[in-house]
N, C-alpha and C positions, 0 to 999 in steps of 0.2 A: 406360268401357272394359270394365268387368266383364261387362256384358250381352252384348258381342260375343265374349267368351271362352266364356261358359256356353251361349250359344245352340247352337253346334255340338254340345255334349254332349247337349242335348235331342234334336237330330237323330240323334246317334249311337244314343241309346237307342231312338228310333223305328225306325231302320234295323235295330237288333238284333232287333226283333220279326220282321223278315223273315228275318234270318240264322238266328235260333234256330228259326224255323219249318221249317228244312230237315229236321230230324229227324222232322217230322210230315207234311210235304207233299211230300217228295221233291224231285225236280229242278225242280219248278215255281218254287221260290224263286230258283233260279239266274237266271231271267229278270228278277227284280227287282233282285238285287244287281248285275247287269250292265246295268240299265236305262239307256239313253242319256240320257234326260231327267234322271235322278238324277245321272249323271256330269256333265251339262252344268251343273246347279245347283252341284254340288260344285266344279267347275272355276271357275265364276263367283265363288262364295263365297271360294275360295282366292285368286283374283286380287284381289278386293276387300280381303281381309284383308291381303294383301301391300301393296297401295296405302295402306291405312290405317296400317299399320306405318311405311311410308316417310314418309307425311305427318306422323305423330306424331314420328318421328325428326327430320324437318326442323324442325318446330315447336320441339322440344326444343333443337336446335342453335341456332335463331334466338333462343330464350329466353336461352341462355347468352351468345350474341353481344350481345343487348340489355343483359344484366346487365353485361357487360364494357364496352360502349360507354358505358353510363350512368355507371359508376364512373369511366371516363376523363373524361367530360364534367364530372362533379362535381369531379374533381381539377383540371382546367384552370380551371374557374370559381373554385375556391378559390385557385388560384395567382394568377389575375388579380386577385382581391380582395386577396390579401396584398401583391402588388406595388403595387397602387393605394394601400394603406394606407402602405407604405414611402414612396411619392412624397409623400403628404400630410405625413408626418413631416419629410422632407427639405425640402419647400417651406417648412414652418414654420421650419426651421433657416436656410434661405436668406433668409427675411424678417428673421430676427434678425440675421444677418450683414450684410445691407444696412443695417439700422438702426445697427449698430456702425460700419460704414464711413462712413455719413452723419455720425455723431457725431464720428468722427475728422476728417473733412473740415472740419466746423464749428470744431473746436478748433484745427486747423492754420491755418485762415483767420483765426481770432481772434489766434493767436500771430503770424502774419505781419503783421497790423495793428499789434500792440504793438511788434513789431520795427521796423517802419517809423517809428512815432512816436518810439520811443526813439532810433533811429538819427538821426532829424532833430534831436532834442534834443542829442545828443552832437556832431553836426556843428556845430550852432549855438554850443555852448559852446566848441568848439575854435576856431571862426572868431573869436568875440569875444576869446578869450584871445590869439589870434595877432595880431589887429588892435590890441589895446590894449597888447600887449607888456608892458614893465616898468611902464607907468603903472598897470596893475592892481595890481601889487605895492606901488607907491608909495602908491596910494590906500589900500590895506589898511594900510600902515604909518602914514600920516597919520591915518586914522580910528581906528586902535587907540590905546587909552589907555596901552598898554604894549607892550613887545616881545613879551611873552608873548601878548597879545591878537593881535598880528600873526601870530605863528606858528600860533596856533589858527585864524585866518581862512584862512591859506594852506593849512593842513592840511585844513580843511573843503572848500575848493575842489578840492583834489586828490582828496579822498575822494569827492566827488560824481562826478567823472570816473571814478574807479575803480569806484564802485558801478554807474554806468550801464553801464560795460563788462562788469562781471560779470553784470549783469542781462541784457544783450544776449546774452552767451554762454549763460546759462541758458535764455533763450527759444529760441535756436538748437538747443541740445541737446534740449529738450523737443519742438520741432517735428520734429527728425530721428527721435526715438523714436516720435512719433505717425505719421510717414510710414512708418516700418518696420512698425508695427502695422497701418496701413492696407493696406500691400502684402501682409502675411500674410493679412489678412482677405479681400482681393480674390482671392488665390490659393486660399484655402479655398472662397470663393464660386464660383469658376470650376470647381473640382474637384467641388463639390456639384452644380453645374449639369450637368456631364458625367454624374454618377451618376444624376440625375433623368432625363436624356435617355436613358441606357442602360436604365433601369428602365421607361420608357415603351415602349421597344422590346419588352421582356419582356412587358409587359401586352398589347401588340398581338398578339404571337405566341401568348400563352395564349388570348386571346379568339378568335383565328383557329382554333386547335385545337379550342376549345369549339364553334365554329360547324361545323367539319368533323365532329366527333362527333355534333352535332345532326342534320346531313344524313344521316350513316350510320344514325343511330337511326331517322330517318324512313323510309329505304329498308328497314331490317330490319323495321320495323312493317308496312310495306306488303307485304313478302314473307310475313310471318307471317299477315297477314290473308288473303292469297291461299291459303296452305297450309291455313288454317282453313276457308276456303270449300270447298277440295277435300276436306278431311277430312269436313266436314258432308255433302257430296255423296256421298262414298264410303260413309259410315255409313248414309245414307238408302237408297242402292242395296243395301247389305248387308242392311238390314232387309227391304227388298222381296224380295230373293233368298231370304233365310232363311224369310220367311213363305210365299213361293211353294213352296219346297222342302218346308216342313212340311206345307202343304196337299196337295201331290202325294203325299208319303209316307203321309199319313193316308189318302188315297184308296187307295194300294197296300195299306195295312194292312187297310182295310175289305174290299177284294177278296180279300186273302190270308187274312184271318181270324186272330184271336189263338188261339194254342194253348190247348187245353182243359186241358192238364196244368198243375197248379198245386200247389206245395209245400204240404203240410198242416201244421198245428200252429202254435203261437204263435211270435212272433219274440222273440228274447232281446236283452238289453242288450249293445251291441257292445264293451263294455270290462269289465275286472275290476270287481266289485261295489263296491270301495272308491272308485271314481272316478265320482261322480254329480253333480258340480257342472256345471250347465248355464250357460255364460257367455253364450249367445245363443239365444233360443227361435225357433221357426218364426213367421214373420210379419213385419210392418213393423218396422224398426229404423233407427237412425242408422248409416250406413256408417262403419266404424272408420277408413277412410282419408280420406274426403272430408267426413264429417259430414252428408252429404245423406241424406234419407229414402230407404230402399230396402227391397225385399221380400226377406227372408231365408228361403229355402225349405229350411231344414235345422235341425238341432240342432247347436250347438257345445258340445262336452263337454270340460272340462279334464282333462288327464292329462299326466304327465311324459314327456319325450322317451324313446322306446324302449318305452313301454308296449304290450303286445300288443293288437291289434285283432281282434275275433272276427267271423266271418260270422254275421249275425243270424238267418239261416236257410239251409237247404241250397239249392244252385242251381249255375248255370254262370257262370264268370267270363267276361264279354264285354269287359272292359277292365281292363288292368293295366299302367299306364305313367304317365309324367309327362304331364299334360294341362293346359296353360295355367294359369289362376289356381288350379285345383284342386291343382296340384303333383302329387306321386305319388298316383295315384288307382286305386281298384278299384271296378268296377261288377259286380254280381251279378244275373243273371236268375233269378228264383224261379218263373217260369212264370205263366201267366194274366195277363201284362202287369204283374207286380209286380217292381220293381227296387229294390235298395239301392245306395247310393253312399257310399264311404268316402274322404275326401280329406285332403290335406296330410301324408301319411305321410312319415316319414323314410326308410323303405325298404319294399319289398313282399315278401311271402312266397308269392305265387301268380303264375301266368301266365295270359294269355288262353287260354280253352278248357278250363281246369281245372274239374273238378267238385269242389265243396267241400261239406262237411257243416256242420250247425249247430254253432257254437262253435269251428270250426277257426280257427287263427291265419292271418290273410290279409295283415296289414301291421303296422307299428309306428308309434306316434304321432310326429309331427314338426311342422314348420311350413314345409314347402315350398310354393311357389306364393304366392298372395296371402293371407298370414296375418300376424297381429301377435303371435302367441305359440303355444306348444305346445298343441294341442288336436286333437280328432277332429271333422271336419265330416261329419255323418251325415245322408244324405237317403233318403227313401222316395218312389218314383215309381209312379204308376198310369198306365201308358202313358208319355206324355211329360209328364204333369202331376205336379209335386211336391206332396206332401201332408204334413200334420203327422206326423212320425215317432212322436209320442206316441199316435197312434191305432193304432200297431202294437206299440210296445214300452212297457214300464213301467219307471220308475226303481226300482232295487233298494231 
């Protein structure tokens, strides 16, 4: 993005050659500043920059949308997974309940068999006792060696019947208890089955929402790809228009000629002498924002916010305003095609058209525009070409 912000500044400086030539060539320069071809290029560049800004804004919004949709899809995926895990746990519980129910059924069946067998025994004993009547007791009396033995035998027979009856009652009570337990287990099993069924619905809903988010993500990606294609096309067109305008202006400059008037004398350090730390030199460096290799056509000099910025030499201010990535910026024409540029200022102390003397305060250090900290971005240009400022100034 930075190259598309700085390119118009190069064009501005080139145009300023024509504008500042007014004082030397008279009204001839008016025909250049009003040149219809220049105006056409400027209009085209302005339109393309607007389209680029719109495309980048759309891409940024789509990026936010994609981030939001991806977060939602992750949420629904996690929700579906959680519900699935709950179903697995409940299915394990359901299997355990079914095993307990089966165990109860087996015990009840066994008790019912015992009850039937005991019931048959009791009925048989009652039948025999009924059929034999008093004979049974006479036999017990005759077989007994004493009356005491008779009483014991009679008591034994009675106790057998009482024991069988008690045992039958015990079996019945146990069977009823088991039946109640089985009913409770079956109720719990039915409830658990309903819970599993409801959870399966939740899983299906979460998976459906995840698929919906996936579809929306695909649409957003397609839209972003279209916008990126448009952006690439606009940037290529902007490159072409900027190059064409640069060539045209250079032709105008060649015809107009560069003013012979040039400020004499050495150029001075643009900050108070105690601030000499250069944080970025002229030349290739890693971009502080993207990390990509880029050409840095200036010196970045550290100084605290509000530090005075001096005009490196006398000249005419041709730019004094906020300008894209440069932030608050001052450009001074020193004549002979030499320009100095001071960027990222917190505020400005001069206006366009002012004549300044060497060492005059023209701005104050800041970090406006595209900057990562307080510093002065100091450029020297020969025509529209940036050159190493250390070829003009010396570090104090």
